[in-house]
LOSE-253382 format. One record per residue (C-alpha): x, y, z; residue number from 1. Coordinates in steps of 0.5 Angstrom, whole numbers. Layout:
<zators>
[[X,Y,Z],NUM]
...
</zators>
This chain:
<zators>
[[30,-41,-63],1]
[[37,-37,-62],2]
[[37,-33,-56],3]
[[39,-27,-59],4]
[[33,-26,-64],5]
[[29,-20,-62],6]
[[22,-22,-61],7]
[[16,-17,-60],8]
[[9,-20,-58],9]
[[3,-16,-60],10]
[[-4,-16,-58],11]
[[-7,-14,-65],12]
[[-15,-15,-63],13]
[[-19,-17,-57],14]
[[-26,-19,-56],15]
[[-31,-22,-51],16]
[[-35,-27,-53],17]
[[-40,-28,-48],18]
[[-35,-29,-42],19]
[[-29,-32,-47],20]
[[-23,-27,-48],21]
[[-21,-28,-56],22]
[[-14,-25,-57],23]
[[-11,-24,-64],24]
[[-3,-24,-63],25]
[[2,-22,-68],26]
[[9,-25,-67],27]
[[14,-19,-69],28]
[[21,-23,-70],29]
[[28,-22,-74],30]
[[28,-29,-77],31]
[[22,-34,-78],32]
[[20,-39,-73],33]
[[23,-46,-73],34]
[[18,-51,-75],35]
[[19,-55,-69],36]
[[17,-49,-65],37]
[[11,-49,-60],38]
[[8,-43,-58],39]
[[4,-42,-51],40]
[[0,-36,-48],41]
[[2,-36,-41],42]
[[-2,-33,-35],43]
[[1,-31,-29],44]
[[-2,-29,-23],45]
[[2,-23,-20],46]
[[1,-24,-12],47]
[[1,-32,-12],48]
[[6,-33,-18],49]
[[0,-39,-20],50]
[[1,-40,-28],51]
[[-3,-43,-33],52]
[[-1,-44,-40],53]
[[-6,-45,-47],54]
[[-4,-47,-53],55]
[[-4,-41,-59],56]
[[-7,-43,-65],57]
[[-3,-41,-72],58]
[[-8,-37,-76],59]
[[-4,-34,-81],60]
[[4,-33,-82],61]
[[6,-30,-75],62]
[[-1,-29,-73],63]
[[-4,-33,-67],64]
[[-10,-34,-63],65]
[[-12,-36,-56],66]
[[-19,-36,-53],67]
[[-19,-35,-45],68]
[[-25,-37,-41],69]
[[-25,-33,-35],70]
[[-28,-38,-31],71]
[[-21,-42,-33],72]
[[-16,-37,-30],73]
[[-10,-40,-26],74]
[[-14,-39,-20],75]
[[-22,-38,-18],76]
[[-24,-31,-19],77]
[[-22,-27,-12],78]
[[-22,-20,-11],79]
[[-15,-17,-12],80]
[[-12,-22,-17],81]
[[-8,-19,-23],82]
[[-6,-24,-29],83]
[[0,-22,-33],84]
[[0,-25,-40],85]
[[7,-28,-43],86]
[[8,-32,-50],87]
[[12,-38,-49],88]
[[17,-40,-54],89]
[[18,-48,-53],90]
[[22,-53,-57],91]
[[21,-60,-58],92]
[[28,-61,-56],93]
[[27,-62,-48],94]
[[35,-60,-47],95]
[[33,-53,-49],96]
[[30,-48,-44],97]
[[24,-44,-47],98]
[[24,-37,-48],99]
[[18,-32,-46],100]
[[16,-25,-48],101]
[[11,-20,-45],102]
[[5,-19,-49],103]
[[4,-12,-51],104]
[[-2,-8,-52],105]
[[-3,-4,-58],106]
[[-10,-4,-59],107]
[[-14,1,-56],108]
[[-20,1,-51],109]
[[-18,-6,-48],110]
[[-23,-5,-42],111]
[[-29,-5,-47],112]
[[-28,-13,-47],113]
[[-29,-13,-39],114]
[[-34,-19,-36],115]
[[-38,-19,-30],116]
[[-38,-26,-27],117]
[[-45,-27,-24],118]
[[-43,-32,-19],119]
[[-38,-28,-15],120]
[[-40,-21,-17],121]
[[-33,-19,-19],122]
[[-31,-15,-25],123]
[[-26,-18,-30],124]
[[-22,-12,-33],125]
[[-17,-12,-39],126]
[[-13,-6,-38],127]
[[-6,-4,-41],128]
[[0,-3,-36],129]
[[4,4,-36],130]
[[9,0,-40],131]
[[4,-2,-45],132]
[[3,-9,-43],133]
[[-3,-13,-43],134]
[[-6,-15,-36],135]
[[-13,-17,-33],136]
[[-15,-15,-26],137]
[[-21,-18,-22],138]
[[-24,-12,-18],139]
[[-31,-10,-16],140]
[[-31,-3,-20],141]
[[-27,1,-25],142]
[[-26,8,-26],143]
[[-23,9,-33],144]
[[-20,15,-36],145]
[[-15,15,-42],146]
[[-12,21,-46],147]
[[-12,22,-53],148]
[[-10,29,-54],149]
[[-7,34,-49],150]
[[-6,41,-51],151]
[[-5,48,-49],152]
[[-5,55,-52],153]
[[-5,62,-49],154]
[[-12,62,-47],155]
[[-14,55,-45],156]
[[-12,48,-43],157]
[[-15,42,-48],158]
[[-16,35,-45],159]
[[-19,30,-50],160]
[[-20,22,-49],161]
[[-25,17,-46],162]
[[-28,15,-39],163]
[[-33,11,-36],164]
[[-35,8,-30],165]
[[-36,0,-29],166]
[[-39,-3,-23],167]
[[-40,-11,-22],168]
[[-45,-9,-16],169]
[[-49,-3,-17],170]
[[-52,-1,-23],171]
[[-51,7,-24],172]
[[-52,11,-30],173]
[[-47,17,-31],174]
[[-51,23,-31],175]
[[-45,28,-31],176]
[[-37,28,-31],177]
[[-33,34,-28],178]
[[-25,35,-29],179]
[[-23,37,-22],180]
[[-16,40,-21],181]
[[-13,40,-14],182]
[[-7,43,-10],183]
[[-5,41,-3],184]
[[-1,44,2],185]
[[-2,50,7],186]
[[-7,53,2],187]
[[-11,48,-1],188]
[[-15,49,-8],189]
[[-20,45,-11],190]
[[-23,48,-18],191]
[[-28,44,-22],192]
[[-29,44,-30],193]
[[-35,40,-33],194]
[[-34,35,-39],195]
[[-37,35,-46],196]
[[-39,28,-47],197]
[[-41,24,-53],198]
[[-43,16,-52],199]
[[-38,12,-55],200]
[[-41,7,-59],201]
[[-37,6,-65],202]
[[-33,-1,-65],203]
[[-36,-4,-59],204]
[[-39,-9,-63],205]
[[-32,-11,-66],206]
[[-30,-12,-58],207]
[[-37,-15,-55],208]
[[-41,-20,-58],209]
[[-47,-20,-52],210]
[[-49,-13,-55],211]
[[-48,-9,-49],212]
[[-46,-2,-49],213]
[[-42,0,-43],214]
[[-42,7,-40],215]
[[-36,9,-44],216]
[[-36,17,-46],217]
[[-31,21,-51],218]
[[-30,27,-47],219]
[[-27,34,-48],220]
[[-26,39,-43],221]
[[-23,46,-44],222]
[[-20,49,-38],223]
[[-19,57,-39],224]
[[-12,59,-36],225]
[[-15,65,-33],226]
[[-20,61,-28],227]
[[-14,57,-25],228]
[[-12,60,-19],229]
[[-4,62,-18],230]
[[1,66,-13],231]
[[6,71,-15],232]
[[10,68,-8],233]
[[10,61,-10],234]
[[9,55,-15],235]
[[2,52,-15],236]
[[2,45,-18],237]
[[-5,42,-19],238]
[[-6,34,-20],239]
[[-12,32,-24],240]
[[-18,28,-22],241]
[[-25,25,-25],242]
[[-31,26,-22],243]
[[-37,22,-24],244]
[[-44,24,-22],245]
[[-49,18,-23],246]
[[-56,16,-21],247]
[[-58,9,-18],248]
[[-64,5,-20],249]
[[-68,10,-15],250]
[[-66,16,-19],251]
[[-61,18,-12],252]
[[-55,22,-14],253]
[[-48,19,-12],254]
[[-42,22,-13],255]
[[-35,18,-14],256]
[[-28,21,-15],257]
[[-22,17,-19],258]
[[-15,17,-16],259]
[[-10,22,-19],260]
[[-11,21,-27],261]
[[-4,18,-30],262]
[[-2,18,-37],263]
[[-2,11,-38],264]
[[4,11,-43],265]
[[11,12,-41],266]
[[13,13,-48],267]
[[9,20,-48],268]
[[13,25,-45],269]
[[9,31,-45],270]
[[14,35,-47],271]
[[13,42,-50],272]
[[7,44,-47],273]
[[8,50,-44],274]
[[6,57,-45],275]
[[7,64,-42],276]
[[1,69,-41],277]
[[2,76,-40],278]
[[-3,79,-34],279]
[[-4,85,-29],280]
[[1,82,-24],281]
[[6,80,-30],282]
[[8,74,-34],283]
[[5,67,-32],284]
[[8,61,-34],285]
[[3,55,-35],286]
[[6,48,-36],287]
[[3,41,-37],288]
[[8,35,-35],289]
[[8,28,-32],290]
[[11,26,-25],291]
[[17,21,-27],292]
[[15,15,-23],293]
[[7,15,-22],294]
[[6,18,-29],295]
[[1,23,-26],296]
[[-1,29,-30],297]
[[0,35,-27],298]
[[-1,43,-28],299]
[[4,48,-26],300]
[[3,55,-25],301]
[[8,60,-23],302]
[[10,67,-24],303]
[[15,68,-30],304]
[[18,75,-28],305]
[[25,76,-29],306]
[[26,76,-21],307]
[[23,70,-21],308]
[[26,67,-26],309]
[[33,69,-23],310]
[[30,66,-16],311]
[[29,59,-20],312]
[[35,59,-23],313]
[[39,60,-17],314]
[[35,55,-14],315]
[[36,50,-19],316]
[[44,51,-18],317]
[[43,50,-11],318]
[[39,44,-12],319]
[[44,41,-16],320]
[[50,43,-11],321]
[[46,39,-6],322]
[[45,34,-11],323]
[[53,33,-11],324]
[[53,34,-3],325]
[[48,28,-3],326]
[[52,24,-8],327]
[[58,25,-4],328]
[[55,23,3],329]
[[52,17,-1],330]
[[59,15,-2],331]
[[61,16,5],332]
[[55,12,8],333]
[[57,7,3],334]
[[64,7,6],335]
[[62,7,13],336]
[[57,1,11],337]
[[62,-3,8],338]
[[67,-2,14],339]
[[62,-4,19],340]
[[60,-10,15],341]
[[67,-12,15],342]
[[68,-11,22],343]
[[61,-15,23],344]
[[64,-21,19],345]
[[70,-21,23],346]
[[67,-20,30],347]
[[62,-26,28],348]
[[69,-30,28],349]
[[70,-29,35],350]
[[67,-34,40],351]
[[60,-35,41],352]
[[56,-31,47],353]
[[52,-37,49],354]
[[45,-36,51],355]
[[45,-29,50],356]
[[39,-26,46],357]
[[39,-19,43],358]
[[32,-16,42],359]
[[29,-10,38],360]
[[23,-7,37],361]
[[21,-2,31],362]
[[28,-1,29],363]
[[30,0,36],364]
[[25,6,38],365]
[[20,2,43],366]
[[20,-3,48],367]
[[14,-6,46],368]
[[10,-11,41],369]
[[12,-19,41],370]
[[19,-18,43],371]
[[17,-15,49],372]
[[12,-20,51],373]
[[18,-26,50],374]
[[23,-22,54],375]
[[18,-21,60],376]
[[16,-28,59],377]
[[24,-31,59],378]
[[26,-26,65],379]
[[21,-29,69],380]
[[22,-36,67],381]
[[29,-37,64],382]
[[33,-32,68],383]
[[39,-36,66],384]
[[39,-33,59],385]
[[43,-26,58],386]
[[38,-21,55],387]
[[40,-14,52],388]
[[36,-9,48],389]
[[38,-6,41],390]
[[36,1,42],391]
[[36,8,38],392]
[[40,12,43],393]
[[34,18,42],394]
[[29,13,45],395]
[[33,10,51],396]
[[29,14,56],397]
[[24,8,58],398]
[[29,3,58],399]
[[33,7,63],400]
[[27,8,67],401]
[[25,1,67],402]
[[33,-1,68],403]
[[33,-6,62],404]
[[40,-7,60],405]
[[41,-4,53],406]
[[46,-3,48],407]
[[46,3,43],408]
[[44,1,36],409]
[[49,1,31],410]
[[55,3,36],411]
[[61,-1,36],412]
[[59,-5,42],413]
[[52,-6,39],414]
[[56,-9,33],415]
[[60,-14,37],416]
[[54,-16,41],417]
[[50,-17,35],418]
[[55,-21,31],419]
[[57,-26,37],420]
[[50,-27,40],421]
[[46,-34,40],422]
[[39,-31,38],423]
[[36,-25,35],424]
[[29,-23,37],425]
[[26,-18,32],426]
[[19,-15,30],427]
[[21,-11,23],428]
[[27,-12,18],429]
[[34,-11,20],430]
[[39,-7,16],431]
[[41,-11,9],432]
[[48,-10,10],433]
[[48,-14,17],434]
[[51,-21,15],435]
[[47,-26,20],436]
[[52,-31,23],437]
[[51,-38,22],438]
[[51,-39,30],439]
[[46,-34,31],440]
[[38,-36,31],441]
[[34,-30,28],442]
[[27,-30,31],443]
[[22,-25,27],444]
[[16,-24,30],445]
[[13,-19,25],446]
[[8,-14,27],447]
[[2,-15,25],448]
[[-4,-19,22],449]
[[-4,-17,14],450]
[[-10,-13,11],451]
[[-5,-10,6],452]
[[-1,-13,1],453]
[[6,-15,3],454]
[[12,-15,0],455]
[[12,-20,-6],456]
[[4,-19,-6],457]
[[5,-11,-8],458]
[[3,-9,-15],459]
[[7,-3,-14],460]
[[11,0,-9],461]
[[10,8,-7],462]
[[15,9,-2],463]
[[21,14,-2],464]
[[28,12,-4],465]
[[26,5,-7],466]
[[22,2,-13],467]
[[18,-4,-14],468]
[[23,-9,-16],469]
[[29,-6,-11],470]
[[24,-6,-5],471]
[[22,-14,-7],472]
[[29,-16,-8],473]
[[31,-13,-1],474]
[[25,-16,3],475]
[[26,-23,0],476]
[[34,-22,2],477]
[[32,-20,9],478]
[[27,-25,10],479]
[[32,-31,8],480]
[[36,-30,14],481]
[[30,-31,19],482]
[[30,-38,22],483]
[[23,-37,25],484]
[[17,-33,23],485]
[[12,-32,28],486]
[[5,-32,26],487]
[[-2,-30,29],488]
[[-6,-35,25],489]
[[-7,-40,19],490]
[[-9,-34,15],491]
[[-3,-30,16],492]
[[2,-36,15],493]
[[-1,-38,8],494]
[[0,-30,6],495]
[[7,-30,10],496]
[[10,-36,7],497]
[[8,-33,0],498]
[[9,-26,1],499]
[[16,-27,4],500]
[[18,-33,0],501]
[[19,-36,7],502]
[[20,-43,7],503]
[[23,-45,14],504]
[[20,-46,21],505]
[[13,-42,22],506]
[[11,-41,29],507]
[[3,-41,29],508]
[[2,-39,36],509]
[[-2,-33,36],510]
[[2,-26,37],511]
[[6,-26,44],512]
[[4,-18,45],513]
[[-3,-20,46],514]
[[-2,-25,52],515]
[[-3,-18,56],516]
[[-10,-17,53],517]
[[-12,-24,56],518]
[[-8,-24,62],519]
[[-9,-17,65],520]
[[-16,-15,63],521]
[[-19,-13,69],522]
[[-21,-6,73],523]
[[-15,-6,77],524]
[[-10,-6,71],525]
[[-14,-1,67],526]
[[-15,4,73],527]
[[-7,4,75],528]
[[-6,5,67],529]
[[-11,11,67],530]
[[-8,14,74],531]
[[-1,13,71],532]
[[-2,17,64],533]
[[-7,22,68],534]
[[-13,20,64],535]
[[-20,22,67],536]
[[-23,16,70],537]
[[-30,19,69],538]
[[-29,19,62],539]
[[-30,14,56],540]
[[-24,13,52],541]
[[-23,13,44],542]
[[-17,11,42],543]
[[-15,13,35],544]
[[-10,9,31],545]
[[-9,10,24],546]
[[-4,7,19],547]
[[1,11,15],548]
[[0,12,7],549]
[[6,9,3],550]
[[6,15,-2],551]
[[5,21,3],552]
[[12,23,5],553]
[[17,28,6],554]
[[23,24,5],555]
[[25,17,6],556]
[[23,15,13],557]
[[19,21,14],558]
[[12,20,12],559]
[[6,25,12],560]
[[-1,24,15],561]
[[-7,29,14],562]
[[-12,29,20],563]
[[-18,28,17],564]
[[-22,27,23],565]
[[-25,34,26],566]
[[-23,34,33],567]
[[-26,40,34],568]
[[-33,37,32],569]
[[-32,31,36],570]
[[-31,35,42],571]
[[-37,39,41],572]
[[-41,33,40],573]
[[-38,28,45],574]
[[-33,32,50],575]
[[-38,31,56],576]
[[-37,24,56],577]
[[-31,22,52],578]
[[-24,24,51],579]
[[-19,22,45],580]
[[-13,19,45],581]
[[-8,19,39],582]
[[-4,14,37],583]
[[0,15,30],584]
[[4,10,26],585]
[[11,10,28],586]
[[13,12,21],587]
[[9,18,21],588]
[[14,24,22],589]
[[9,30,25],590]
[[8,32,32],591]
[[1,34,32],592]
[[-1,41,36],593]
[[-7,39,40],594]
[[-6,45,45],595]
[[-13,47,42],596]
[[-16,41,45],597]
[[-13,40,52],598]
[[-17,36,56],599]
[[-20,32,51],600]
[[-15,30,46],601]
[[-8,27,48],602]
[[-2,25,44],603]
[[1,18,46],604]
[[4,17,39],605]
[[11,16,43],606]
[[8,12,48],607]
[[12,6,49],608]
[[7,0,48],609]
[[0,1,45],610]
[[-2,-5,49],611]
[[-4,-1,55],612]
[[-8,4,50],613]
[[-12,-2,48],614]
[[-13,-4,55],615]
[[-16,3,57],616]
[[-20,4,51],617]
[[-27,3,50],618]
[[-28,4,43],619]
[[-22,4,37],620]
[[-22,8,31],621]
[[-18,6,26],622]
[[-17,5,18],623]
[[-13,0,15],624]
[[-8,-1,21],625]
[[-7,-8,23],626]
[[-9,-6,30],627]
[[-16,-8,30],628]
[[-14,-15,29],629]
[[-11,-14,36],630]
[[-16,-10,39],631]
[[-21,-15,37],632]
[[-18,-20,43],633]
[[-22,-15,48],634]
[[-29,-16,44],635]
[[-30,-8,44],636]
[[-33,-4,39],637]
[[-29,-1,33],638]
[[-30,4,28],639]
[[-26,5,21],640]
[[-25,12,19],641]
[[-24,11,11],642]
[[-25,17,7],643]
[[-20,15,2],644]
[[-21,7,2],645]
[[-22,7,-6],646]
[[-15,10,-7],647]
[[-12,6,-1],648]
[[-16,-1,-4],649]
[[-14,0,-11],650]
[[-8,4,-12],651]
[[-3,4,-6],652]
[[-4,-3,-3],653]
[[-10,-7,-4],654]
[[-13,-12,1],655]
[[-12,-19,2],656]
[[-20,-20,4],657]
[[-26,-16,3],658]
[[-25,-11,8],659]
[[-31,-7,6],660]
[[-36,-13,7],661]
[[-32,-17,13],662]
[[-29,-11,17],663]
[[-31,-12,25],664]
[[-35,-6,25],665]
[[-38,0,21],666]
[[-34,4,16],667]
[[-35,11,16],668]
[[-32,17,11],669]
[[-34,23,15],670]
[[-33,26,22],671]
[[-41,27,22],672]
[[-42,19,20],673]
[[-37,18,26],674]
[[-40,22,31],675]
[[-47,18,29],676]
[[-44,11,30],677]
[[-41,13,37],678]
[[-47,15,39],679]
[[-50,9,37],680]
[[-45,5,40],681]
[[-46,8,47],682]
[[-54,6,47],683]
[[-55,1,52],684]
[[-58,-4,47],685]
[[-52,-4,43],686]
[[-49,-11,40],687]
[[-43,-12,36],688]
[[-44,-13,29],689]
[[-46,-20,26],690]
[[-39,-20,22],691]
[[-35,-20,29],692]
[[-36,-27,31],693]
[[-33,-30,24],694]
[[-28,-25,24],695]
[[-26,-27,32],696]
[[-26,-34,30],697]
[[-22,-33,24],698]
[[-16,-29,27],699]
[[-16,-29,34],700]
[[-17,-36,35],701]
[[-10,-38,38],702]
[[-9,-32,43],703]
[[-11,-34,50],704]
[[-5,-31,54],705]
[[0,-37,52],706]
[[3,-35,46],707]
[[10,-32,49],708]
[[10,-39,52],709]
[[9,-43,45],710]
[[14,-39,42],711]
[[19,-40,47],712]
[[18,-47,48],713]
[[19,-48,40],714]
[[25,-44,39],715]
[[29,-45,46],716]
[[27,-53,47],717]
[[29,-54,39],718]
[[36,-52,40],719]
</zators>
């Protein structure tokens, strides 16, 4: 087949035949397929890259058929898998490279062909991607919302479509559904509007052979414009969510919310959905639009008086001016980066500084983590090495205080030191423009056991300043520079090798940073740390250490965090016995005002190393942060405060294992549940949960206080 031939592969129909997906595919081509052409349907698992091919059977001119048994997918069914479908055009000539095209879906309600696997209790869910392609997800539940029509007039907004709730574990019956409009910010607003529902029955027998009627409903909702709150002062932007009111077998009511609703079709631009309405306060403008990157459907409401229009016109002019300045700044930064890179390459040609090591932790912001542990071990056992830290000059105080030799990160001196050093020991990615010299051995310690999907395993990237393709490409470029990668256990080694596409030396040693938790876990150390940090010795300590959210940010590198845990309520219920230490992720930009909670809540987010906070804490509260893998070494209680687990699990990152089932402590969603769990932990007969033992054996088995020694022996005796 000619490489210039334009081909489109379209899923014409889909049917579930008792666990087998029957696909009918039409090949749209500019020229007739050659007789010696073989066509295959390829399934590729998105995270692992595992593939399987199935022969396509020709049923009519340019129309083909394939039967896919869900039990014969490329991999055994497992939570979080996603399979993408391709049509492969192979020729019987071995010298010709086969072509492949993504299978697009132009058939509606593909979700109706779902299958529930009785053995694994997993949901195999066909779906249409934002780009209109056909894929299959493996999940435990699915909240489905698709729009058929969105309209606006001078009275109301009308939304029509279909929606449903599927679960492989719980047999819920949908009682009601509501549309929820939410606005965040300083003055959050939430409005609820009931849906008119009609059971979707027509056409299901053409998709399913088992006679099962899924809970899928046509819906229509009318949102009166006069019931949408607005402000004369500023624009209000609402996101839309679906609320499912369900009953279980015991008729108990359960309420579930979807993630923010998306349009699900990039071709639909939602243009022209605008109306201006007169009110007592003047003209008000209503607009329905979608965000470019995430396809999220939003409603914008703002004052439309002449003064406001002039204000936004000026604001737009200012925005365009700022955009031009940013472009000029980018050009300037590119020039500086190019100059630095040239200098770095020149410096790397100079004589090598033998037995010189540069350490860096979290982009030069901390004296912490595994680089610190390795540094302290080598300072004690290998004083013949010259060791320096790469430090962001705004975070140099701990290094000055401890008299640790350092160089200001990105300074000219730093550039020459990095270029000539024999070793780098780092726990996060370095700037991409740094070309690693051939004489330098790069040891990447990384900074956590993976719960959340990493790098190539991530389906979507929601971080500012990048996109999914660019993020993965840059990550793999950086990982290709690593000579050694430190892994805490066999589970992590397998994920690191695949997600980072790392094929050099994996040091499966346990994390050096956890040596401290085994070697210094005694009353003398704990008392000394509490005294130094001015922590009350007569109170139990709760450490609250959540992670960041990829999609909550001000700008690139500056992330938001909403403190959903009610400190006031915690103090009222637990203040006589406990104090709380907050340790927010280093990417979170806010400084929390804990003035009202003086004496009860302490912000140690900027503290140099979390290991000492672990040591003095009687209880850890976290969410999806990898801190709980480390804290488990102390064999102390843990709670998981996860009010947004559905969003985090299904939308942002996804998990590598069944977190809800295997977490080494209870999951709580509200402050009330948290308080109740803490009181239970405080009881004299409390024991760690049954899940803790298997968790410890899987993730902490290598850590006994000698991980730094193992890393040093591998890297420095191998040279």
